N, C-alpha and C positions, 0 to 999 in steps of 0.2 A: 207507239213505243215499241222498240225492238225487244222481243221476248226470246230470241234465239240464243244459242250458245256457240262459241267459236273455239277452234284449236289455233294456237299461236302459229304452228307450222303452216296451216292453211292460209292464214293471213300473210305470212312471210312469202308464200308462193304467189298469192294474189297481188301483192305489192312489189314483186320482183326483188325480194331481199331487202325491202325498205330503202331502196336506192332512189335518188333523185326526188326528194320531197317537193311537193307542189301544192299550191293553194289557188283558190279563185274567190275573189270578192266581187259581189254585185251590189250596187246601190241604185235604188229606184229603177231596177231592171237593166241597168247598164253595167256591163262587166268591166271592171278596172283591170285591164290586162297587164300582166307583169312586164311585158315588152314595152309598155308605154308609161307605166307607173312604178316608181320605186318605193317599196314598203320596207321600212327599217325594222319593223316588228309587227306581228299579229298575235293577239291573245284572245282566246274564247273561253269563257267560264260558264259551266253548266252546273246549277245548284239544285240539289234535292232537299234543301232545307227551306227556311222561310225567306232567304235572300233571293233576289232576282238574278237570273243569268244575264250575261252580257258579253260584249266583245270590245276590243280596242285595237286600233291600228294607226300608224303614222305614215303619211305619204310625203316623200321628199322629192327634190329636184324637179318640181313642176311649176316653178315661178319664172315668168318672163320679165326680166329686169327692165328691158327697153320699153316694153308695152305696159309695164306695171300691172300685170294681170296674171292669172293662173292659166296654164295650158290645159287643153282638152276640156274646157268648160268645167273644171273641177268643182268650183264653188256652186255652179248651177246644179250639179249632181248631188253634192253633199249638202243637203238641207235637213234640218230637224224634222222628224216625222217620216222621212223617206225610208222605205224598206231596205233592210240589209240581209243578204244571204251569203254564207261562207261555206265553201267546200274545202276539204282537206284530204290529203293522201299523198300519193306518189304519182306514178304514171296514171293510175286510176284514182279518182277522187270521189269522196262521199260527202253529202251535205251534213254539216255539224251545227249550223246556227241559222236561225231565222228570227228577225226582230226589226227594230227601227232605230234611226239615228236619234239618240237621246240628247247629245250635245257635241259640238266640235269646237276646237280651239285653233286659231291661226297664230303660229309662232314666228316672230321676226327677231333676228339678232344681227348685230353688226359684224359678227365673226363667222357667220355661216349662212347657208341657204335657208330661206323660209320653209316651213313645213306646216302640215295640217294634221292634227290629232283628232281622231273620231272615236267617240264612245257610243256603242249601241247597247240596247237593252231588249230583253225578250218581252213577251206579252204581259208579264207581271207589271211592267212599267206603265202600260195603259191602265191596268186595274188600280194602280196607285192613285190615279187621277180621277177615277170614276166613283162618284159618291151619290148615294140615293138612300131613301128610307124604304125598307122592304118589310112587309108583313107576310107571314107564312101560314096564315090560318087555314087556307084551303090547298096548300101545295106541300108536297114532300120536300125534304131537304135536298134530295137528289135532283128534283125538278128545278129548284131555285138555283142550285150550283150550276146545272147545265145551262140555264137561261143566262146567268152572269157570264159564263165562259164562252158561250156561243156568240155573245155580242162581240167578243174579241175577234172571232172568225169573220163575222159579218162586216166588221170595220177593217179587216185585212191585216190585223196584227197577230193572227195565229192561223195555222192551217187547219187544225182539227182539234177535237176535244175527246178525252177519255175519262169517264167518271165511273168509279167502282160502286159497289153496293154500300149504301149508307143506311144504317138502321135509325129510324126516327125516334127521338125522345117525345114524351107526351106534351111537354111544354111548347108554347108557341115561340118561334125564333123571330126576333125583331132586329133589323139592322138600323142602328141610329148612331149618328155622329162618328162614323168611320167609313173609310173608302172600301171599295169592293175587295181590294187586296188584303187589308187587315181583317175584314169580315171573313174571308176565305181562310186566312191563317188561323183565326179563332176556331172555325169549324174543323180545320185539320187537326188542331190540338185537341179539341173536344172528342173527336172520333178516332184520334191517333192514326191519321192518314198522311200520306205524302202528297205535297202540293208542289209540282215541278213543271218545267217546260223543256221538252226535248225536241230540238230542231223544229220549233213551231207547233208542236203538239202539246196542249195543256193536259197534264195528267193529274187527277185527283183520286187517289186510290190507296189501298192498304198494301203498298209495295213491299214493306218489310216482312210480310207474311209469305211472299212469293220467293222461296229460297233457292231457286235454281241459279247456278253460277254462270255468268256471262262468259268467263274465260279463266284459265289457270295460267298463272305466271310463276316462273322459277327464277330465283336470284342468280345472277350471273349468266343466265341464258336469255330470258325474256324480260326480266325485271332488273333495273339498274340500281335501285336503292329502295329501302323501306325502313321506317321507324315506327315503333309501337309504343303507346303510352297507356298505362293503367292508372286511373286516378279515382280517389274516393270522393272528390267534390261532387256534390248533388246527390250522393248515394244515401239511401234510407232503407229501413227494414219494413216499413208499412205505410200505406196511404189510407186515410179514412176520410170519406166524404159524407157530410151531413146535409140533410135537406128537410123540407116540410111536406108532408102529405097534404095536398090541397083539399082533399075531401074530409079528412078527420082533423086536420091542423095539428097532428102529432108529429114529433120528430122522427126521422128515418135516417138510416145510415147504411153504408156499404164499404168494404175494405178490400185491399189487395196487398199481398205479402210476398209475391213472387212474380217475376217477369213472365210474360207469355211467349217470349222469344224461344225458338227451338235451338237445337245445336248442343254440342258438348261444351264442357267448361263449367266454371263456378261463377255464381253471382257475387257481387261485392260483399253481401252479408255472410256468404259462406266462407269467405277468406278472412275478412275483418269482422269477426263475430260481434264485436261491440256495437257495430252499426245496425245490427238487427233490432236493437232497442229504440232506434231513432224513428219517430213517427211524425208524418206530415198530416196535419188536420186541415180540412178545408170546408167552409160552409158555402153551399151553392144552392141558390134558389131556382136554378134551371132544372134540377132533377126532381122528380115527383114520386118515384118508387124506390124501394131498396135495391131492386135490380139495376136501375139507372145509376144509383149511387155507386154500386159495385163496378159498373162498366166505366164510369168516369174515373173512379179510383184506379182501375187497371190501366187506363190510358195515361194517367199522370205518372203512375209507377213505371210503365214501359218507357216513356219519354226520358225519365231520369236515368233509368237503367242503361239506356243506349249511349249515355255519356261515360260509362264506366271504362270502355276501351275505345281508343282512337288511334289513328295511324295516318301516315303520309307516305306515298310511294311515287316512283317515277319510272317510266319505261319509254321505249321508242314510240314515236307517234302512232297511235291507234285510233283512227276515226270511229271505230265501232264501240269504243269504251264510253259508257254513259253512266250517270248516277241513277240511283233508284233500283239498281241491280246488285247482286252479290258477286264477289270476286274471290277466287281461291288462290292463296299465295303460299308458295313452298320454297324450300331451300334454306330454312332456318332451323332453330331448335324447335322441339315439339310444342312449346308453349306459344310460339309465334306463328308457326305454320298453321293456317286456319282459313275459314271462310268468313269474309267481312262484308258488311253492307257499305256500298259506295255512296257517300254523301255529297261529293263534289268532284268534278273533273275539269281540268284546265288543259287546253290544247295551245301550244305555243310554237310559233315560227320565229326564228331569229337567224343570225349569221352562223350559229352553231348547228342549225338544222331544225328538225321537227320532233318535239318531244311531248309526251302526255304525262301530266301529274294528276294525282288523285288523292282524295281524303276518304278515310273509311271510319266506321264506328261499329261497336258491338256491345252486347249486354252481358257477355260472359267471357271469362279468361281461363285458359287452361293452366 
């Protein structure tokens, strides 16, 4: 995962003023060259939430009416399970997606030429179909996560894996009646980690704690539009987690009353003080000590806190922009100009050109 930072001016120079947008689509190792294949649109979604990342593109003008077949062996290339790689940029292109064909649709109409629409999905798609019963008596959570994710690499559905530090709870983790994907989502929620796939690299790490900004965008210069929403939905003033001490069989508890997110601004309860009295209580038999109760309460509180601020933006196509990083946005009033966590990025090619849209979130508002 890219941990560097960029200057917009440097990217403008790298891509020659963002002129002549270009892309490259490869399926099963075969490059679908734009000189032979006509793409009406290409979209790539990269998600740092629980959703899977994916791509979608439509190929037109490839049908041979006389031979009743598709030119350039298109249907032989586009088969479910075949690997997809997409590069985006301008004269210079960077890889932005690695995954596989999830499904394709052949479209016929009496009023126009046939087309094929392809939907790809990243490594999370493989994990959604992998289901096994796993016991973790003798293995750390980190080891189990790496074993699950490295299977994606061995099967060819991911390039590599990055797993951060995971502090184990005392209780034994058991995966039952759920696929690997939902099991990893459960662990990500429990430990308040980000589970995402960036260009074939599966990342399972505490990305929201790494606050360096990937780039700074200014409205009217490098940022085309941005909207910010502040919402009290899901906001609370306290989380209390209850459990049972397995040794004494006595009740234990731990609580969280503030977000652990850094940065300036106020939390929801600081602005709407009536929400400070709202308490979320949860009974959890996974925790076994007061410290674990507190850690889980903090994870729950932080996840809710990060829905306090959300936003959507759009800029010229930037292959370097990825979710799981922070972005600095300027050119607005002081309450909106801020650093935000990028939760989703969408790259889109169309007749209008190449643009990148993004979604952000935050736990505090100025």
